[in-house]
C-alpha positions as semicolon CSV with decimal commas, in nm:
position;residue;x (nm);y (nm);z (nm)
1;M;12,666;6,774;16,624
2;K;12,357;7,004;16,550
3;E;12,037;6,903;16,378
4;I;12,008;7,255;16,231
5;A;12,247;7,548;16,194
6;I;12,094;7,882;16,104
7;I;12,320;8,136;15,951
8;G;12,230;8,497;16,018
9;G;12,057;8,651;16,311
10;N;11,838;8,917;16,152
11;I;11,471;8,909;16,090
12;S;11,450;8,588;15,910
13;G;11,703;8,410;16,132
14;I;11,512;8,522;16,451
15;T;11,189;8,410;16,308
16;T;11,333;8,075;16,209
17;T;11,478;8,033;16,551
18;F;11,150;8,118;16,718
19;L;10,964;7,847;16,525
20;L;11,233;7,593;16,592
21;Q;11,267;7,641;16,959
22;D;10,919;7,469;17,016
23;E;11,058;7,158;16,837
24;Y;11,423;7,146;16,928
25;D;11,624;7,216;17,240
26;P;11,956;7,424;17,234
27;S;12,171;7,125;17,197
28;E;12,013;7,058;16,851
29;V;11,982;7,407;16,713
30;I;12,228;7,693;16,680
31;L;12,181;8,034;16,542
32;L;12,517;8,192;16,424
33;E;12,522;8,585;16,395
34;K;12,826;8,787;16,306
35;E;12,730;9,085;16,509
36;P;12,624;9,121;16,872
37;I;12,252;9,015;16,829
38;R;12,109;9,254;17,090
39;S;12,314;9,570;17,042
40;T;12,172;9,884;16,955
41;A;12,272;10,071;16,637
42;P;12,190;10,410;16,479
43;P;11,820;10,462;16,378
44;L;11,751;10,308;16,028
45;Y;11,383;10,402;15,945
46;A;11,135;10,211;15,716
47;V;10,771;10,240;15,640
48;M;10,510;9,973;15,744
49;A;10,140;9,934;15,711
50;A;10,020;10,037;16,061
51;S;9,739;9,779;16,101
52;I;9,973;9,478;15,988
53;L;10,244;9,599;16,207
54;E;10,002;9,614;16,510
55;K;9,893;9,246;16,431
56;M;10,233;9,132;16,402
57;L;10,365;9,302;16,726
58;N;10,065;9,140;16,907
59;Q;10,146;8,787;16,760
60;F;10,493;8,800;16,903
61;G;10,431;8,996;17,214
62;I;10,653;9,276;17,129
63;D;10,624;9,621;17,308
64;F;10,813;9,905;17,192
65;A;10,951;10,150;17,459
66;I;10,881;10,426;17,214
67;E;10,581;10,393;16,992
68;P;10,635;10,404;16,605
69;F;10,536;10,727;16,434
70;I;10,203;10,694;16,257
71;Y;10,094;10,894;15,951
72;D;9,733;10,888;15,844
73;L;9,787;11,109;15,547
74;T;10,034;11,039;15,263
75;Q;10,095;11,286;14,990
76;I;10,241;11,197;14,642
77;H;10,464;11,460;14,484
78;D;10,581;11,477;14,121
79;V;10,923;11,587;13,995
80;E;10,820;11,954;14,028
81;G;10,713;11,898;14,402
82;K;10,342;11,920;14,304
83;V;10,112;11,708;14,513
84;V;9,942;11,484;14,261
85;L;9,758;11,244;14,481
86;E;9,663;11,190;14,850
87;F;9,546;10,882;15,036
88;Q;9,458;10,794;15,380
89;T;9,591;10,454;15,491
90;P;9,779;10,467;15,824
91;L;10,141;10,398;15,779
92;S;10,401;10,358;16,058
93;I;10,762;10,471;16,052
94;V;10,974;10,207;16,247
95;D;11,329;10,217;16,351
96;L;11,445;9,882;16,217
97;S;11,743;9,886;16,456
98;S;11,522;9,919;16,759
99;F;11,274;9,666;16,596
100;R;11,548;9,401;16,557
101;E;11,662;9,450;16,914
102;K;11,303;9,397;17,045
103;F;11,237;9,122;16,801
104;S;11,540;8,917;16,906
105;G;11,395;8,908;17,254
106;I;11,135;8,642;17,136
107;I;11,410;8,380;17,120
108;D;11,590;8,190;17,402
109;V;11,957;8,309;17,441
110;N;12,066;7,964;17,468
111;Y;12,019;7,910;17,100
112;I;12,231;8,206;16,986
113;V;12,605;8,218;16,932
114;D;12,679;8,584;16,815
115;R;12,993;8,754;16,728
116;T;13,062;8,454;16,504
117;K;13,097;8,459;16,120
118;V;13,041;8,159;15,908
119;I;13,339;8,153;15,664
120;G;13,292;7,841;15,475
121;S;13,089;7,514;15,426
122;R;13,183;7,160;15,323
123;E;12,963;6,858;15,255
124;I;13,069;6,537;15,462
125;N;12,802;6,304;15,301
126;E;12,446;6,333;15,196
127;Q;12,330;6,366;15,551
128;K;12,598;6,600;15,713
129;R;12,783;6,931;15,654
130;K;13,065;7,117;15,822
131;L;13,052;7,496;15,883
132;S;13,362;7,680;15,934
133;V;13,319;7,970;16,175
134;R;13,542;8,232;16,318
135;N;13,504;8,440;16,644
136;R;13,815;8,466;16,856
137;H;13,930;8,135;16,701
138;T;13,846;7,928;16,390
139;D;13,617;7,648;16,462
140;V;13,415;7,386;16,293
141;I;13,041;7,294;16,360
142;E;12,883;6,974;16,222
143;T;12,523;6,991;16,123
144;N;12,251;6,780;15,943
145;N;12,066;7,085;15,800
146;I;12,159;7,453;15,712
147;I;11,912;7,733;15,693
148;D;12,062;8,035;15,523
149;A;11,912;8,345;15,684
150;S;12,229;8,551;15,597
151;G;12,014;8,824;15,431
152;F;12,208;9,029;15,164
153;D;12,529;8,860;15,272
154;W;12,406;8,574;15,039
155;F;12,596;8,272;15,184
156;Y;12,437;8,029;14,941
157;T;12,251;8,261;14,722
158;K;12,505;8,304;14,437
159;E;12,530;7,918;14,412
160;A;12,152;7,883;14,396
161;M;12,157;8,156;14,122
162;K;12,425;7,962;13,922
163;I;12,218;7,642;13,937
164;E;11,907;7,807;13,790
165;E;12,096;8,010;13,543
166;Y;11,988;8,335;13,692
167;I;12,127;8,629;13,495
168;S;12,185;8,964;13,648
169;F;12,140;9,284;13,450
170;K;12,199;9,647;13,514
171;H;11,833;9,695;13,610
172;N;11,888;9,495;13,932
173;F;12,131;9,729;14,090
174;F;12,010;10,000;14,322
175;T;12,150;10,254;14,577
176;F;11,943;10,317;14,904
177;Y;12,013;10,606;15,120
178;Q;11,872;10,759;15,447
179;A;11,957;11,142;15,546
180;I;11,858;11,399;15,794
181;I;11,798;11,750;15,698
182;E;11,834;12,009;15,990
183;T;11,576;12,288;15,911
184;S;11,353;12,530;16,091
185;R;11,132;12,577;15,795
186;I;10,945;12,287;15,631
187;P;10,714;12,394;15,363
188;I;10,551;12,057;15,310
189;E;10,267;11,940;15,572
190;R;10,423;11,808;15,883
191;E;10,137;11,570;15,987
192;A;10,175;11,395;15,660
193;L;10,420;11,134;15,504
194;H;10,544;11,254;15,174
195;I;10,648;11,034;14,885
196;S;10,846;11,202;14,594
197;F;10,873;11,049;14,254
198;N;11,155;11,253;14,116
199;E;11,302;11,102;13,792
200;Y;11,599;11,331;13,827
201;A;11,680;11,247;14,191
202;T;11,579;10,886;14,223
203;P;11,524;10,736;13,873
204;G;11,379;10,389;13,903
205;G;11,288;10,456;14,264
206;F;11,132;10,715;14,485
207;S;11,194;10,900;14,817
208;I;10,990;10,919;15,139
209;L;11,005;11,217;15,365
210;F;10,887;11,260;15,724
211;S;10,925;11,488;16,019
212;T;10,966;11,352;16,375
213;N;11,022;11,697;16,544
214;S;11,031;12,060;16,474
215;D;11,373;12,112;16,323
216;R;11,446;11,765;16,166
217;L;11,334;11,606;15,845
218;W;11,414;11,255;15,750
219;V;11,462;11,150;15,375
220;L;11,462;10,781;15,267
221;G;11,510;10,701;14,899
222;F;11,645;10,457;14,642
223;Y;11,736;10,468;14,282
224;N;11,885;10,247;14,011
225;K;12,246;10,313;14,013
226;F;12,297;10,308;13,630
227;L;12,025;10,556;13,555
228;T;12,206;10,847;13,722
229;H;12,539;10,980;13,805
230;K;12,418;11,147;14,114
231;T;12,562;11,055;14,457
232;P;12,313;11,001;14,735
233;I;12,380;11,341;14,880
234;E;12,315;11,511;14,538
235;S;11,995;11,307;14,517
236;V;11,884;11,430;14,857
237;N;11,959;11,782;14,747
238;T;11,756;11,746;14,427
239;V;11,449;11,623;14,626
240;K;11,509;11,890;14,889
241;N;11,499;12,163;14,628
242;S;11,199;12,032;14,431
243;L;10,986;12,061;14,752
244;G;11,128;12,406;14,850
245;I;11,299;12,272;15,163
246;V;11,569;12,489;15,308
247;G;11,823;12,329;15,555
248;R;12,157;12,156;15,597
249;I;12,202;11,779;15,541
250;S;12,347;11,663;15,878
251;Q;12,381;11,289;15,820
252;I;12,362;11,050;15,539
253;R;12,391;10,662;15,493
254;S;12,377;10,456;15,184
255;R;12,443;10,115;15,054
256;G;12,416;9,912;14,723
257;I;12,154;9,651;14,704
258;F;12,050;9,387;14,449
259;L;11,675;9,371;14,356
260;G;11,553;9,105;14,107
261;R;11,310;8,832;14,074
262;P;11,287;8,572;14,358
263;L;11,468;8,241;14,341
264;L;11,292;7,940;14,250
265;Q;11,554;7,711;14,414
266;I;11,515;7,796;14,777
267;S;11,678;7,460;14,855
268;P;11,954;7,453;14,584
269;Q;12,121;7,149;14,764
270;N;12,031;6,858;14,995
271;N;11,985;6,986;15,362
272;I;12,039;7,357;15,261
273;F;11,749;7,588;15,273
274;L;11,724;7,960;15,198
275;V;11,483;8,227;15,370
276;G;11,439;8,590;15,372
277;A;11,661;8,802;15,155
278;S;11,881;8,499;15,081
279;N;11,612;8,378;14,849
280;L;11,560;8,727;14,690
281;S;11,199;8,731;14,801
282;V;11,213;9,025;15,035
283;Y;11,118;9,353;14,864
284;P;11,106;9,711;14,994
285;V;10,796;9,822;14,807
286;L;10,611;10,124;14,929
287;V;10,629;9,955;15,274
288;S;10,919;9,774;15,431
289;G;10,998;9,411;15,343
290;V;11,021;9,319;15,715
291;I;10,662;9,204;15,753
292;Y;10,657;9,012;15,438
293;N;10,996;8,868;15,542
294;I;10,843;8,734;15,860
295;F;10,532;8,608;15,676
296;T;10,732;8,407;15,406
297;T;10,989;8,278;15,653
298;Q;10,701;8,141;15,897
299;K;10,542;7,961;15,593
300;V;10,865;7,816;15,471
301;V;11,002;7,700;15,807
302;K;10,663;7,551;15,908
303;F;10,641;7,340;15,599
304;L;11,009;7,244;15,633
305;L;10,939;7,124;15,977
306;K;10,665;6,891;15,859
307;L;10,918;6,753;15,585
308;L;11,203;6,707;15,831
309;D;10,947;6,498;16,051
310;S;10,864;6,278;15,764
311;Q;11,059;5,982;15,631
312;R;11,160;6,159;15,310
313;S;11,527;6,154;15,185
314;P;11,725;6,487;15,179
315;K;11,658;6,512;14,791
316;E;11,283;6,456;14,844
317;I;11,280;6,718;15,101
318;S;11,445;6,987;14,872
319;F;11,225;6,882;14,593
320;E;10,900;6,922;14,803
321;L;10,998;7,252;14,965
322;N;11,086;7,404;14,623
323;N;10,747;7,289;14,483
324;Y;10,553;7,436;14,784
325;Y;10,748;7,779;14,761
326;T;10,689;7,812;14,376
327;K;10,306;7,740;14,426
328;M;10,239;7,938;14,752
329;L;10,484;8,223;14,774
330;F;10,679;8,270;14,446
331;P;10,380;8,456;14,255
332;I;10,345;8,714;14,541
333;S;10,712;8,809;14,526
334;E;10,707;8,815;14,143
335;I;10,434;9,066;14,157
336;F;10,648;9,278;14,390
337;D;10,919;9,240;14,113
338;A;10,673;9,375;13,861
339;F;10,639;9,683;14,064
340;R;11,026;9,742;14,045
341;V;11,009;9,711;13,674
342;L;10,722;9,963;13,662
343;L;10,940;10,203;13,868
344;L;11,226;10,175;13,623
345;T;10,989;10,274;13,337
346;V;10,757;10,525;13,504
347;R;10,771;10,876;13,383
348;R;10,556;11,187;13,479
349;E;10,288;11,129;13,214
350;I;10,190;10,804;13,364
351;L;10,257;10,885;13,736
352;E;9,906;10,906;13,842
353;D;9,817;10,571;13,680
354;F;10,129;10,419;13,853
355;V;10,044;10,550;14,194
356;T;9,685;10,436;14,151
357;L;9,818;10,089;14,061
358;S;10,058;10,092;14,348
359;L;9,774;10,173;14,602
360;E;9,557;9,889;14,446
361;I;9,851;9,655;14,525
362;L;9,888;9,780;14,887
363;K;9,514;9,754;14,947
364;T;9,505;9,396;14,822
365;I;9,785;9,309;15,049
366;F;9,622;9,496;15,361
367;R;9,280;9,328;15,331
368;S;9,373;8,984;15,210
369;S;9,430;8,698;15,475
370;P;9,774;8,538;15,464
371;T;9,639;8,222;15,299
372;D;9,456;8,413;15,012
373;I;9,696;8,698;14,936
374;G;9,866;8,523;14,645
375;I;9,529;8,449;14,477
376;E;9,395;8,800;14,539
377;L;9,703;8,964;14,385
378;I;9,677;8,752;14,061
379;Q;9,295;8,825;14,045
380;M;9,386;9,204;14,074
381;L;9,646;9,163;13,801
382;V;9,379;8,999;13,559
383;R;9,126;9,284;13,657
384;L;9,387;9,549;13,570
385;I;9,478;9,390;13,232
386;S;9,124;9,417;13,127
387;S;9,080;9,772;13,238
388;P;9,040;10,032;12,961
389;K;9,183;10,303;13,226
390;V;9,527;10,160;13,253
391;S;9,793;10,339;13,037
392;K;9,936;10,131;12,748
393;K;10,293;10,132;12,916
394;I;10,165;10,008;13,235
395;L;9,936;9,751;13,050
396;T;10,237;9,608;12,858
397;I;10,435;9,528;13,185
398;L;10,136;9,381;13,354
399;R;10,056;9,153;13,057
400;S;10,432;9,048;13,055
401;V;10,415;8,960;13,422
402;Y;10,083;8,762;13,375
403;D;10,250;8,563;13,098
404;L;10,543;8,485;13,318
405;L;10,304;8,355;13,591
406;E;10,132;8,150;13,319
407;V;10,450;7,954;13,255
408;F;10,376;7,796;13,585
409;K;10,096;7,605;13,447
410;S;10,350;7,409;13,239
411;K;10,553;7,323;13,568
412;S;10,584;6,944;13,615
413;D;10,576;6,804;13,972
414;E;10,707;6,459;13,862
415;N;11,071;6,452;13,941
416;I;11,382;6,659;14,005
417;D;11,488;6,661;13,634
418;S;11,166;6,790;13,507
419;W;11,171;7,046;13,784
420;M;11,517;7,166;13,678
421;S;11,400;7,194;13,325
422;F;11,115;7,419;13,427
423;V;11,343;7,637;13,641
424;R;11,575;7,704;13,357
425;L;11,300;7,763;13,120
426;F;11,146;8,015;13,356
427;S;11,487;8,193;13,400
428;R;11,533;8,233;13,035
429;E;11,163;8,350;12,982
430;Y;11,196;8,598;13,263
431;S;11,522;8,745;13,117
432;K;11,373;8,789;12,772
433;Q;11,052;8,945;12,895
434;V;11,210;9,175;13,138
435;T;11,493;9,306;12,912
436;Q;11,229;9,407;12,642
437;L;11,039;9,633;12,900
438;V;11,318;9,819;13,074
439;P;11,535;10,096;12,925
440;A;11,790;9,968;12,678
441;S;12,071;10,091;12,879
442;L;11,963;9,865;13,182
443;A;11,903;9,549;12,958
444;K;12,272;9,458;12,967
445;E;12,407;9,171;13,182
446;F;12,621;9,281;13,462
447;R;12,813;9,024;13,675
448;L;12,799;9,017;14,047
449;D;13,132;9,054;14,228
């Protein structure tokens, strides 16, 4: 019998286990991961703020064998390849596969059961649940609490979405890709990181280009899958041609991903708690969602530990955790979601305004303390709404986001019934607001598989 079972051994699962291992011994906590937790995988790159990455590595005592690439200069290109803006905020390119392998070293191996897939769950009573798992054999694990850190596998996510009447639309579905271009001639500046807003190649998204050696250029990109018929390889070629790059695509990887508003119900049932991408709060903005994932998971798990140590009932614990999350963390993730809506509507005539706004968001995140970041972002939103310099299109979206966050003032903390009424009210209001902002072709409901 376990006190806590954690589903998923990626970033949020490792962070959760790291925090729990100071409070529980391995006989009480188990981390279940379907893959070998410390295996190496092909490079998968992401962009992170260099200063925040350094602080985080120091916090956990992580030392990379190979230092991340750091770019002091970033150039923004429009659809024709023209540089429309430059900024000098140091950004790191990090191999997420290597990062995960190093990050997993912060937890005791005695907590880990890898190569083990969770295939089912069943409630025994209000206090206990059974997890069905499969490795070489099928087995059952009894536990008092479950932390779903399964990421985009969404072990309990769809159930939570159903409870709060979360509607998915075509504007929520994106394709991410990573490609390598073999070339001996790179006409863009090698010492800079390049971001291309190409509405033909990556509508609703953008691509990032960087060079790690003399004859290899990496391209990372994403786009809304319903705004284009291009395949990932066609998108890479379109970006490549717009920047005048000559070369051969030697490698390409891609996957579909769902991006939407964060859940309000991060504890959809008694004794079940969602962290990381499972609660839809992790967003790949201009920087990787990894650091934000670690930040939010730490906040949620630390508060959960206090609740588990109290004399509250399972229902009270779920209610308190949901309230804490919506007050402290939800507004930050919702502003990230506003960024996604802006990407879906941005066109070349408002590109410079859009990039300036994006940089303002990034600067706010970089300079704010973890406790003040939500307040700072909302204050920034208020300033931008009152600014005469912001384009009409962007202003409309910012006002809609602000109106959505204002709905929180009507939130009642009294009981679970009033809480659920609020959750469904917000869900309806969000769907109404966002479908009025995105292109009509994307405002259509689209069921998850």
